[in-house]
C-alpha positions as CSV (number, residue, x, y, z in Angstrom):
1,X,0.0,0.0,0.0
2,X,1.4,3.4,-0.9
3,X,2.0,6.2,1.5
4,X,0.2,9.2,0.0
5,X,0.1,12.0,0.4
6,X,3.6,12.4,1.6
7,X,2.6,14.6,4.5
8,X,1.0,11.5,6.0
9,X,4.5,9.9,6.2
10,X,5.6,12.7,8.4
11,X,2.5,12.5,10.6
12,X,3.4,8.9,11.3
13,X,6.2,10.2,13.6
14,X,5.5,9.4,17.2
15,X,3.1,6.6,16.4
16,X,1.8,5.2,19.5
17,X,1.6,1.7,18.2
18,X,0.5,1.9,15.5
19,X,0.2,3.8,14.8
20,X,-0.3,6.2,15.0
21,X,-1.4,7.8,13.6
22,X,0.6,8.7,16.2
23,X,-1.7,8.3,19.1
24,X,-3.4,5.1,18.1
25,X,-1.7,2.5,20.1
26,X,-3.4,-0.8,20.6
27,X,-3.6,-1.8,24.2
28,X,-2.9,-5.5,24.5
29,X,-3.4,-5.3,28.2
30,X,-7.0,-4.3,27.8
31,X,-9.4,-6.5,25.9
32,X,-11.6,-5.4,23.1
33,X,-11.3,-4.0,19.6
34,X,-12.1,-0.4,20.6
35,X,-8.6,0.5,21.5
36,X,-7.2,-1.1,18.3
37,X,-9.1,1.5,16.1
38,X,-6.6,2.7,13.5
39,X,-7.4,3.7,10.0
40,X,-4.3,5.7,9.2
41,X,-2.7,3.0,7.0
42,X,-5.7,2.8,4.6
43,X,-5.8,4.5,1.3
44,X,-7.9,7.6,0.8
45,X,-10.9,5.8,-0.8
46,X,-10.7,3.1,1.9
47,X,-10.8,5.8,4.7
48,X,-13.7,7.5,3.1
49,X,-15.6,4.2,2.7
50,X,-14.9,3.4,6.4
51,X,-16.2,6.9,7.5
52,X,-19.4,6.5,5.5
53,X,-20.0,3.0,6.9
54,X,-19.3,4.0,10.5
55,X,-21.3,7.2,10.2
56,X,-24.4,5.2,9.3
57,X,-23.9,2.8,12.1
58,X,-23.0,5.5,14.6
59,X,-26.2,7.4,13.9
60,X,-28.2,4.3,14.7
61,X,-26.3,3.7,18.0
62,X,-24.5,6.8,19.2
63,X,-23.8,5.5,22.7
64,X,-22.0,2.4,21.5
65,X,-18.5,2.8,23.0
66,X,-16.5,0.7,20.5
67,X,-18.4,2.0,17.5
68,X,-17.8,5.6,18.6
69,X,-14.1,5.1,19.1
70,X,-13.8,3.5,15.7
71,X,-15.8,6.2,14.1
72,X,-13.6,8.9,15.7
73,X,-10.5,7.1,14.6
74,X,-11.7,6.9,11.0
75,X,-12.6,10.6,11.1
76,X,-9.1,11.5,12.3
77,X,-7.6,9.5,9.4
78,X,-9.8,11.5,7.1
79,X,-8.5,14.7,8.8
80,X,-12.0,15.5,10.1
81,X,-10.6,16.3,13.5
82,X,-13.3,18.6,14.8
83,X,-16.0,16.0,14.0
84,X,-13.9,13.3,15.7
85,X,-13.8,15.5,18.9
86,X,-17.5,15.9,18.8
87,X,-18.0,12.2,18.6
88,X,-15.7,11.6,21.5
89,X,-17.3,14.4,23.6
90,X,-20.6,12.6,23.2
91,X,-19.0,9.4,24.4
92,X,-17.3,11.2,27.3
93,X,-20.8,12.3,28.5
94,X,-21.8,8.6,28.8
95,X,-18.4,7.0,29.7
96,X,-16.5,9.9,31.3
97,X,-14.3,7.7,33.5
98,X,-13.7,5.0,31.0
99,X,-10.0,4.7,30.1
100,X,-10.5,3.7,26.5
101,X,-12.9,6.6,25.9
102,X,-10.6,9.0,27.6
103,X,-7.5,8.0,25.6
104,X,-9.5,8.1,22.3
105,X,-10.7,11.6,23.3
106,X,-7.1,12.7,24.0
107,X,-6.1,11.4,20.6
108,X,-8.8,13.4,18.9
109,X,-7.9,16.6,20.9
110,X,-4.2,16.1,19.9
111,X,-5.2,15.7,16.2
112,X,-6.7,19.2,16.4
113,X,-3.6,20.7,18.2
114,X,-5.3,21.0,21.5
115,X,-2.3,19.5,23.3
116,X,-2.7,20.9,26.8
117,X,-6.3,19.7,27.0
118,X,-5.3,16.3,25.6
119,X,-2.6,16.0,28.2
120,X,-5.0,16.8,31.0
121,X,-7.4,14.1,29.8
122,X,-4.6,11.5,29.6
123,X,-3.3,12.4,33.1
124,X,-6.8,12.0,34.5
125,X,-7.0,8.5,32.9
126,X,-3.7,7.3,34.2
127,X,-3.8,5.2,37.4
128,X,-0.7,6.4,39.3
129,X,-0.5,3.1,41.3
130,X,-1.0,0.8,38.3
131,X,-0.5,2.8,35.1
132,X,-1.5,1.4,31.7
133,X,1.3,1.3,29.1
134,X,-1.0,2.5,26.4
135,X,-2.0,5.6,28.4
136,X,1.7,6.3,29.1
137,X,2.4,6.0,25.4
138,X,-0.3,8.5,24.5
139,X,1.0,10.8,27.2
140,X,4.5,10.6,25.6
141,X,3.1,11.3,22.1
142,X,1.3,14.4,23.3
143,X,4.3,15.7,25.1
144,X,6.5,15.1,22.1
145,X,4.0,17.2,20.0
146,X,4.3,19.9,22.7
147,X,8.1,19.9,22.3
148,X,8.6,18.4,25.8
149,X,10.8,15.6,24.5
150,X,12.6,14.7,27.8
151,X,9.3,14.2,29.6
152,X,7.9,12.3,26.6
153,X,10.9,9.9,26.8
154,X,10.3,9.4,30.5
155,X,6.7,8.3,29.7
156,X,7.8,5.9,26.9
157,X,10.5,4.4,29.1
158,X,8.0,3.9,31.9
159,X,5.7,2.2,29.4
160,X,8.5,0.0,28.2
161,X,9.0,-1.3,31.7
162,X,5.4,-2.5,31.6
163,X,5.3,-3.7,27.9
164,X,8.9,-4.3,26.7
165,X,7.9,-6.1,23.6
166,X,5.6,-3.5,22.1
167,X,7.1,-2.3,18.9
168,X,5.1,0.9,18.9
169,X,6.7,2.0,22.2
170,X,10.2,1.5,20.8
171,X,9.2,3.3,17.7
172,X,7.8,6.2,19.6
173,X,11.1,6.5,21.6
174,X,13.1,6.4,18.4
175,X,11.0,9.0,16.7
176,X,11.2,11.3,19.7
177,X,15.0,11.3,19.2
178,X,14.4,11.9,15.5
179,X,12.5,15.1,16.4
180,X,15.6,16.5,18.1
181,X,17.9,15.4,15.3
182,X,19.6,12.7,17.4
183,X,19.4,10.3,14.5
184,X,21.8,7.5,15.6
185,X,19.7,7.1,18.8
186,X,16.5,7.2,16.7
187,X,17.7,4.5,14.4
188,X,18.8,2.3,17.3
189,X,15.3,2.4,18.8
190,X,13.5,2.0,15.5
191,X,15.6,-1.1,14.7
192,X,14.6,-2.6,18.0
193,X,11.0,-1.8,17.0
194,X,11.1,-3.5,13.6
195,X,12.8,-6.6,15.1
196,X,9.7,-7.3,17.3
197,X,6.7,-9.3,16.2
198,X,3.8,-7.0,15.2
199,X,5.9,-4.1,13.9
200,X,3.8,-2.3,11.3
201,X,4.7,-1.1,7.9
202,X,4.7,2.5,9.2
203,X,7.4,1.6,11.7
204,X,9.5,0.1,9.0
205,X,8.9,3.2,6.8
206,X,9.9,5.4,9.7
207,X,13.2,3.5,10.0
208,X,13.7,4.1,6.3
209,X,13.0,7.8,6.8
210,X,15.6,8.1,9.7
211,X,18.2,6.1,7.7
212,X,17.6,8.4,4.7
213,X,17.9,11.5,6.8
214,X,21.4,10.4,7.7
215,X,22.4,10.4,4.0
216,X,22.3,6.6,3.5
217,X,20.0,6.9,0.5
218,X,20.6,3.4,-1.0
219,X,19.8,1.7,2.3
220,X,16.7,3.9,2.8
221,X,15.5,3.1,-0.8
222,X,15.9,-0.6,-0.1
223,X,13.9,-0.4,3.1
224,X,11.2,1.6,1.4
225,X,11.1,-0.9,-1.6
226,X,10.2,-3.7,0.8
227,X,7.1,-1.8,1.8
228,X,6.0,0.4,-1.1
229,X,5.5,0.4,-4.9
230,X,8.2,2.0,-7.0
231,X,6.5,5.3,-7.5
232,X,5.9,5.8,-3.8
233,X,9.6,4.8,-3.1
234,X,10.8,7.5,-5.5
235,X,8.4,10.1,-4.0
236,X,9.6,9.4,-0.5
237,X,13.2,9.6,-1.5
238,X,12.6,12.9,-3.1
239,X,10.9,14.1,0.1
240,X,13.9,13.0,2.2
241,X,16.2,15.0,0.0
242,X,14.0,18.0,0.2
243,X,13.9,17.7,4.0
244,X,17.7,17.7,4.1
245,X,17.7,21.2,2.6
246,X,15.4,22.7,5.2
247,X,17.1,24.2,8.2
248,X,13.8,23.9,10.2
249,X,12.9,20.4,9.1
250,X,12.4,19.2,12.7
251,X,10.0,22.0,13.5
252,X,8.2,21.1,10.3
253,X,7.9,17.5,11.5
254,X,6.5,18.6,14.9
255,X,4.0,20.8,13.2
256,X,2.7,17.9,11.0
257,X,2.2,15.5,13.9
258,X,-1.4,14.6,14.6
259,X,-3.1,12.2,16.9
């Protein structure tokens, strides 16, 4: 599956499992499909079809928790962030203390750039005695988008103590380093991520991005070629070369991140 438009490639930075978009980590330590809602890897037509299908089902059952979370995730993938927030606010009215709903609401808020509010929602959802790794990952992703990279890495590291074999957590930590131009550290963590079962194509493409940004173009092209058709590989390589000419490329990455 191609990665288009190219801006979506950048928004995969700080994926919270996959994710993520960035804040769409799946929580293996909580049952249910709701937390696994992630439509960001689909093509444009597939996303639109998902939105249409879920919209009809949501209208018939607007208080259905899993359905609402999936609908909001599909809306975020379609960049209809304000509508995703509205869906989650409706669910918060019915499930205000539910962790899955709170995290999905935080993802929607972050997609719209409402980072401080998103962080407050996540912090209220975290049990300080027995924190959930997924919630910690979402917290880290929001902090990274706020430019608080040291705090974000603390959250990811704490989450890794609870779920050391989650590729999305290693990927998030690596991409946090990418945002501060610490590319060898970023590559190291991303390689740990891709070595784990369940690593997504987005994680592997993020590794290709970080390798390419270090000037190793042949290696980056090979990594992309394992995931994408030739036209997308060429487009991504052109994008990497363009990024290398931008003095503020890391600010541009931060500005493109969405939940």
